C-alpha positions as a Markdown table, in Angstrom:
| # | Residue | x | y | z |
|---|---|---|---|---|
| 1 | Met | 0.0 | 0.0 | 0.0 |
| 2 | Ser | 1.5 | 3.3 | -1.0 |
| 3 | Ser | 1.9 | 6.2 | 1.4 |
| 4 | Gln | -0.4 | 8.3 | -0.8 |
| 5 | Ala | -3.2 | 5.8 | -0.3 |
| 6 | Thr | -2.6 | 5.7 | 3.4 |
| 7 | Ala | -2.8 | 9.5 | 3.6 |
| 8 | Glu | -6.0 | 9.4 | 1.6 |
| 9 | Arg | -7.5 | 6.9 | 4.0 |
| 10 | Ser | -6.3 | 8.8 | 7.1 |
| 11 | Pro | -6.9 | 12.5 | 6.4 |
| 12 | Ala | -6.8 | 13.3 | 10.2 |
| 13 | Thr | -3.3 | 11.8 | 10.4 |
| 14 | Gly | -2.1 | 14.0 | 7.6 |
| 15 | Asp | -3.7 | 17.0 | 9.2 |
| 16 | Phe | -2.0 | 16.2 | 12.6 |
| 17 | Trp | 1.4 | 16.0 | 11.0 |
| 18 | Glu | 0.9 | 19.2 | 9.1 |
| 19 | Gly | 0.2 | 20.9 | 12.4 |
| 20 | Phe | 3.1 | 19.1 | 14.0 |
| 21 | Arg | 5.5 | 20.5 | 11.4 |
| 22 | Leu | 4.3 | 24.0 | 12.1 |
| 23 | Ser | 4.8 | 23.6 | 15.8 |
| 24 | Ile | 8.5 | 22.8 | 15.5 |
| 25 | Pro | 9.6 | 26.5 | 15.3 |
| 26 | Val | 7.3 | 27.3 | 18.2 |
| 27 | Val | 8.8 | 24.6 | 20.4 |
| 28 | Val | 12.3 | 25.9 | 19.6 |
| 29 | Ala | 11.4 | 29.5 | 20.3 |
| 30 | Ser | 9.5 | 28.8 | 23.5 |
| 31 | Gly | 11.8 | 26.2 | 24.9 |
| 32 | Pro | 14.4 | 28.6 | 26.5 |
| 33 | Phe | 11.6 | 30.7 | 27.9 |
| 34 | Ala | 10.0 | 27.6 | 29.6 |
| 35 | Met | 13.4 | 26.8 | 31.1 |
| 36 | Leu | 13.8 | 30.4 | 32.2 |
| 37 | Phe | 10.4 | 30.3 | 33.9 |
| 38 | Gly | 11.3 | 27.1 | 35.8 |
| 39 | Ala | 14.6 | 28.6 | 37.0 |
| 40 | Leu | 12.9 | 31.8 | 38.1 |
| 41 | Ala | 10.1 | 30.0 | 39.8 |
| 42 | Val | 12.4 | 28.0 | 42.0 |
| 43 | Gly | 14.4 | 31.2 | 42.6 |
| 44 | Asn | 11.1 | 32.7 | 43.9 |
| 45 | Gly | 10.5 | 29.9 | 46.4 |
| 46 | Phe | 8.6 | 27.3 | 44.2 |
| 47 | Thr | 9.4 | 23.7 | 44.3 |
| 48 | Val | 10.2 | 21.9 | 41.1 |
| 49 | Phe | 6.8 | 20.2 | 41.2 |
| 50 | Glu | 5.0 | 23.5 | 41.9 |
| 51 | Ala | 6.7 | 25.1 | 38.9 |
| 52 | Phe | 5.7 | 22.2 | 36.8 |
| 53 | Leu | 2.1 | 22.2 | 38.0 |
| 54 | Met | 1.8 | 25.9 | 37.3 |
| 55 | Ser | 2.9 | 25.4 | 33.7 |
| 56 | Ala | 0.6 | 22.5 | 33.3 |
| 57 | Ala | -2.5 | 24.3 | 34.7 |
| 58 | Val | -1.9 | 27.9 | 33.5 |
| 59 | Phe | 0.0 | 27.3 | 30.3 |
| 60 | Gly | 0.6 | 31.0 | 29.7 |
| 61 | Gly | 4.2 | 32.2 | 29.6 |
| 62 | Ala | 3.8 | 35.9 | 30.3 |
| 63 | Ser | 1.1 | 35.5 | 32.9 |
| 64 | Gln | 3.2 | 32.8 | 34.7 |
| 65 | Met | 6.1 | 35.2 | 34.9 |
| 66 | Val | 3.8 | 37.9 | 36.4 |
| 67 | Gly | 2.4 | 35.3 | 38.9 |
| 68 | Ile | 5.8 | 34.2 | 40.2 |
| 69 | Glu | 6.9 | 37.8 | 40.6 |
| 70 | Leu | 3.9 | 38.6 | 42.7 |
| 71 | Phe | 3.5 | 35.5 | 44.8 |
| 72 | Gly | 6.5 | 36.3 | 47.0 |
| 73 | Gln | 5.6 | 40.0 | 47.6 |
| 74 | His | 2.7 | 39.5 | 50.0 |
| 75 | Val | 0.3 | 40.8 | 47.4 |
| 76 | Ala | -3.5 | 40.1 | 47.9 |
| 77 | Pro | -4.6 | 37.0 | 45.9 |
| 78 | Trp | -7.3 | 38.9 | 44.1 |
| 79 | Leu | -4.7 | 41.4 | 42.8 |
| 80 | Ile | -2.5 | 38.5 | 41.5 |
| 81 | Val | -5.5 | 37.0 | 39.7 |
| 82 | Leu | -6.5 | 40.5 | 38.3 |
| 83 | Ser | -2.9 | 41.1 | 37.1 |
| 84 | Ile | -2.7 | 37.7 | 35.4 |
| 85 | Phe | -6.1 | 38.5 | 33.8 |
| 86 | Ala | -4.7 | 41.8 | 32.5 |
| 87 | Val | -1.7 | 40.1 | 30.9 |
| 88 | Asn | -3.9 | 37.3 | 29.4 |
| 89 | Phe | -6.7 | 39.6 | 28.2 |
| 90 | Arg | -5.5 | 39.2 | 24.7 |
| 91 | His | -6.7 | 35.6 | 24.8 |
| 92 | Val | -10.2 | 36.8 | 25.2 |
| 93 | Leu | -9.7 | 38.6 | 21.8 |
| 94 | Tyr | -8.1 | 35.5 | 20.4 |
| 95 | Ser | -11.0 | 33.3 | 21.5 |
| 96 | Ala | -13.5 | 35.7 | 19.9 |
| 97 | Ala | -11.6 | 35.7 | 16.6 |
| 98 | Ile | -10.9 | 32.0 | 16.4 |
| 99 | Gly | -14.3 | 30.8 | 17.8 |
| 100 | Arg | -15.9 | 30.9 | 14.4 |
| 101 | His | -13.3 | 28.4 | 13.1 |
| 102 | Leu | -13.8 | 26.0 | 16.0 |
| 103 | Ala | -17.6 | 26.2 | 16.2 |
| 104 | His | -18.1 | 23.0 | 14.2 |
| 105 | Trp | -16.2 | 21.0 | 16.9 |
| 106 | Pro | -17.9 | 19.0 | 19.7 |
| 107 | Leu | -18.1 | 21.0 | 22.9 |
| 108 | Leu | -15.4 | 18.9 | 24.7 |
| 109 | Gln | -13.0 | 19.4 | 21.8 |
| 110 | Gln | -13.7 | 23.2 | 21.9 |
| 111 | Ala | -12.9 | 23.3 | 25.6 |
| 112 | Val | -9.6 | 21.5 | 25.0 |
| 113 | Gly | -8.8 | 23.8 | 22.1 |
| 114 | Tyr | -9.4 | 27.0 | 24.1 |
| 115 | Phe | -7.4 | 25.7 | 27.0 |
| 116 | Ile | -4.3 | 25.2 | 24.9 |
| 117 | Leu | -4.8 | 28.4 | 22.8 |
| 118 | Thr | -1.6 | 30.4 | 22.7 |
| 119 | Asp | -0.3 | 33.3 | 20.6 |
| 120 | Pro | 1.3 | 31.0 | 18.0 |
| 121 | Gln | -1.6 | 28.6 | 18.1 |
| 122 | Tyr | -3.9 | 31.4 | 17.2 |
| 123 | Ala | -1.6 | 32.6 | 14.4 |
| 124 | Ile | -1.3 | 29.1 | 12.9 |
| 125 | Ala | -5.0 | 28.4 | 13.0 |
| 126 | Glu | -6.0 | 31.8 | 11.7 |
| 127 | Ser | -3.5 | 31.5 | 8.9 |
| 128 | Lys | -4.9 | 28.2 | 7.8 |
| 129 | Ala | -8.5 | 29.6 | 8.0 |
| 130 | Glu | -7.5 | 32.6 | 5.9 |
| 131 | Ser | -6.2 | 30.2 | 3.2 |
| 132 | Gly | -9.7 | 28.9 | 2.8 |
| 133 | Arg | -9.2 | 25.6 | 4.6 |
| 134 | Lys | -11.1 | 24.3 | 7.6 |
| 135 | Val | -9.4 | 24.2 | 10.9 |
| 136 | Gly | -9.8 | 20.6 | 12.1 |
| 137 | Phe | -9.2 | 19.2 | 15.6 |
| 138 | Ala | -6.4 | 16.9 | 14.4 |
| 139 | Phe | -4.5 | 19.8 | 12.8 |
| 140 | Tyr | -5.1 | 22.0 | 15.8 |
| 141 | Met | -3.8 | 19.4 | 18.2 |
| 142 | Gly | -0.8 | 18.6 | 16.0 |
| 143 | Ala | 0.2 | 22.2 | 16.3 |
| 144 | Ala | -0.6 | 22.5 | 20.0 |
| 145 | Leu | 0.4 | 19.2 | 21.7 |
| 146 | Pro | 4.2 | 19.4 | 21.0 |
| 147 | Val | 4.2 | 22.9 | 22.4 |
| 148 | Tyr | 2.3 | 22.0 | 25.5 |
| 149 | Val | 4.3 | 18.8 | 26.3 |
| 150 | Ser | 7.7 | 20.5 | 25.6 |
| 151 | Trp | 6.7 | 23.5 | 27.7 |
| 152 | Asn | 6.0 | 21.4 | 30.7 |
| 153 | Ile | 9.0 | 19.2 | 30.4 |
| 154 | Leu | 11.4 | 22.1 | 29.9 |
| 155 | Thr | 9.8 | 24.0 | 32.8 |
| 156 | Ala | 10.7 | 21.0 | 35.0 |
| 157 | Leu | 14.2 | 20.9 | 33.6 |
| 158 | Gly | 14.6 | 24.6 | 34.1 |
| 159 | Ala | 13.4 | 24.4 | 37.7 |
| 160 | Phe | 15.7 | 21.4 | 38.4 |
| 161 | Phe | 18.9 | 22.9 | 36.9 |
| 162 | Gly | 18.1 | 26.6 | 37.2 |
| 163 | Gln | 20.0 | 27.1 | 40.4 |
| 164 | Met | 23.2 | 26.4 | 38.5 |
| 165 | Ile | 22.7 | 29.7 | 36.7 |
| 166 | Pro | 23.8 | 32.5 | 39.0 |
| 167 | Asp | 21.9 | 35.3 | 37.2 |
| 168 | Thr | 19.4 | 34.4 | 34.5 |
| 169 | His | 18.7 | 38.1 | 33.7 |
| 170 | Ala | 22.4 | 38.8 | 33.0 |
| 171 | Leu | 22.3 | 36.3 | 30.1 |
| 172 | Gly | 19.4 | 38.2 | 28.5 |
| 173 | Ile | 17.3 | 35.1 | 28.2 |
| 174 | Asp | 14.2 | 37.0 | 29.5 |
| 175 | Phe | 14.3 | 39.1 | 26.3 |
| 176 | Leu | 13.3 | 36.1 | 24.2 |
| 177 | Leu | 9.6 | 36.8 | 25.0 |
| 178 | Pro | 9.3 | 40.3 | 23.3 |
| 179 | Ile | 11.4 | 39.0 | 20.3 |
| 180 | Tyr | 9.0 | 36.1 | 20.0 |
| 181 | Phe | 5.9 | 38.3 | 20.2 |
| 182 | Leu | 7.4 | 40.7 | 17.6 |
| 183 | Gly | 7.8 | 37.7 | 15.2 |
| 184 | Leu | 4.1 | 36.8 | 15.6 |
| 185 | Val | 3.0 | 40.4 | 14.9 |
| 186 | Met | 5.2 | 40.6 | 11.8 |
| 187 | Gly | 3.6 | 37.4 | 10.5 |
| 188 | Phe | 0.4 | 39.4 | 9.9 |
| 189 | Arg | 2.1 | 42.4 | 8.2 |
| 190 | Lys | 0.4 | 41.8 | 4.9 |
| 191 | Arg | -3.1 | 42.4 | 6.3 |
| 192 | Pro | -4.8 | 45.7 | 5.3 |
| 193 | Leu | -4.3 | 48.5 | 7.8 |
| 194 | Trp | -1.8 | 46.4 | 9.7 |
| 195 | Leu | 0.7 | 49.2 | 10.3 |
| 196 | Pro | -1.7 | 51.9 | 11.6 |
| 197 | Val | -3.2 | 49.4 | 14.0 |
| 198 | Val | 0.2 | 48.3 | 15.3 |
| 199 | Leu | 1.4 | 51.8 | 15.7 |
| 200 | Ala | -1.8 | 52.8 | 17.6 |
| 201 | Ser | -1.6 | 49.8 | 19.9 |
| 202 | Ala | 2.1 | 50.3 | 20.5 |
| 203 | Ala | 1.7 | 54.0 | 21.4 |
| 204 | Ala | -1.1 | 53.2 | 23.8 |
| 205 | Ser | 0.8 | 50.4 | 25.4 |
| 206 | Ile | 3.9 | 52.6 | 25.9 |
| 207 | Leu | 1.8 | 55.4 | 27.3 |
| 208 | Ala | 0.0 | 53.0 | 29.7 |
| 209 | Tyr | 3.3 | 51.5 | 30.8 |
| 210 | Lys | 4.7 | 55.0 | 31.7 |
| 211 | Thr | 1.5 | 56.1 | 33.5 |
| 212 | Ile | -0.4 | 53.1 | 34.8 |
| 213 | Gly | 2.4 | 50.5 | 34.9 |
| 214 | Ser | 2.8 | 46.8 | 34.2 |
| 215 | Pro | 0.9 | 44.6 | 33.4 |
| 216 | Trp | -2.0 | 46.9 | 32.5 |
| 217 | His | -0.2 | 48.2 | 29.5 |
| 218 | Val | -0.8 | 44.9 | 27.7 |
| 219 | Thr | -4.6 | 45.2 | 28.1 |
| 220 | Val | -4.7 | 48.9 | 27.2 |
| 221 | Gly | -2.5 | 48.3 | 24.1 |
| 222 | Ala | -4.7 | 45.5 | 23.0 |
| 223 | Phe | -8.0 | 47.3 | 23.6 |
| 224 | Val | -6.8 | 50.5 | 21.8 |
| 225 | Gly | -5.6 | 48.4 | 18.8 |
| 226 | Val | -9.1 | 46.7 | 18.6 |
| 227 | Val | -11.0 | 49.9 | 18.8 |
| 228 | Phe | -8.7 | 51.6 | 16.3 |
| 229 | Ala | -9.1 | 48.8 | 13.9 |
| 230 | Ala | -12.9 | 48.9 | 14.3 |
| 231 | Leu | -13.0 | 52.6 | 13.6 |
| 232 | Met | -10.7 | 52.5 | 10.6 |
| 233 | Pro | -12.5 | 52.5 | 7.2 |
| 234 | Ser | -12.5 | 49.1 | 5.5 |
| 235 | Ser | -10.2 | 48.7 | 2.5 |
| 236 | Gly | -13.1 | 46.9 | 0.8 |
| 237 | Lys | -10.9 | 44.0 | -0.2 |
| 238 | Arg | -8.4 | 41.6 | 1.2 |
| 239 | Glu | -4.8 | 41.6 | 0.0 |
| 240 | Ala | -3.7 | 38.5 | -1.7 |
| 241 | Arg | -1.7 | 36.1 | 0.4 |
| 242 | Pro | 1.7 | 35.0 | -0.9 |
């Protein structure tokens, strides 16, 4: 039996491996950040298991970093939750945008899909939908599972070996996150009105950071970007994708 015939009989398998291939750059990019989180978590008083459990349950890099910085500062629990919500508010927007592509899934699959929804996962799924293809559960999980599994494993490794690094910030590893987000934003640069929306969101985020402070600048920047995009006149057509 040829491999082509096998692929035709197992379309879900082909979709899974398509997603898996797209996940490889994400695993490589997020790996050092997962290890950094593990190291910083132990440095802030977490055990290796607690660091691993937080990654498995929260699965949100930036919000996890905010959480570990606040846990050891005698901050009220409600303020920690509110701060993490501010950082992860963009996922509300992601869910609203991607929901129409997942609506044909069974409810349980949708719940799993939203739990493992991340920035790159949104970008990958949205890109496939824009190409006119249906976002299936097998494709989605192929892109998401390697990231989720590697994130948790590397968190544990970072927590276990992190104490061998005297100063993680001195190595500049923590700067990987903004570089990573910048790459995601640039991936949508061919969309109409991309540059004005990005500039408006960036300006609002910088202003909020200087006046209100972190992590609220993330929410403010996202909100202003959405409002600005909604108010901008439509181009009336979509640019052709390469």
